[in-house]
C-alpha positions, 0 to 999 in steps of 0.5 A: 500480462493481466488487465486490472482496474487501477485506483491511483492514490497519494499513498502506497499500499503494501502487501497485507497492509490495510487501506481505508477508502471513501468512494464518491466518484462514479467511476470508482463506485462502479469499479468497486461494485464490480470488484465486489460482485466478482470478488476480484481485486483492483490495483493501487499505484502511487501518484507521482505527478497530478491529483487524485481527482483530475489529470494524473501525469505519472504514477509509480511503476510498482503497485499492489493489488487490493482486496475488499474485505469490508464495506459500509455506508458512512455518515455522510452517505458515501461508500466506505470500504476497507481493503487489504493489500495482496500482491505486488505488480509492475505496471507495464502500461496505463490508459484511461477509459471514456468514463475516466476509469484507469486501467493497467496492463500489469505483471505480477511480481513473485512474493517475497520469501519469508526471512527471519529478522537478523539480530542487527535489525531486531530493534525494528521488530521491537519498535513495531511490537510496541507501536502496533497495540497503540494504533487500534483498528485496523491493526488490532485484528491483524495477526502479527509476525514480528519475526518475519522481515517482510511483514515487519518492513512493510508495516513500518513503511506504512506507519512511520512518518515518511515521504511518498517517495520513501514509501515508493522506494521501500515498496520497490525493494526486492528483498526484505532485508534491503527494505529493513536496511533502508528503514534503518537509514531513514529512521536515523535521518528522521531522528537527527532532523524530524523535519525530514519526515 
């Protein structure tokens, strides 16, 4: 078990995925400062019930550690940070300090094995290859691995117009090919009825 500071958000972070944040609450300014000094990660978990500012009733059981890769002072004076997702973890216990910072006891999950995309899912890699250049930063500087099922599935899960629940489900997929099969089904649903996105 590892204790980790948590940043509950209304989004899902995937391994190797980009995450841009504006930091304004004192509890998170302190947390980010400590993570930068110690070169340590923090955990991102999706909020299932509650708000980013205020009381959080429930979060997803699975999350991803985030590593700060860049920071800047934004035009409005706030701290802007760019992070990259690293490792998936299971949240075993969550509590809140007096200053409002969320902490969690986590268990790291094993990294996904590299799996070559089978022919039946090749169209997903081709779609991603077409879309990524159009997204600009932060994807412009990310090395692409369009033959890796895990990498392709995670990038599609980030950029497609999916619900938070669908993204959580895709993060929870234990095998890369399971994630691609779910994405296939979700894309068919969205194509049939765009309002489902």
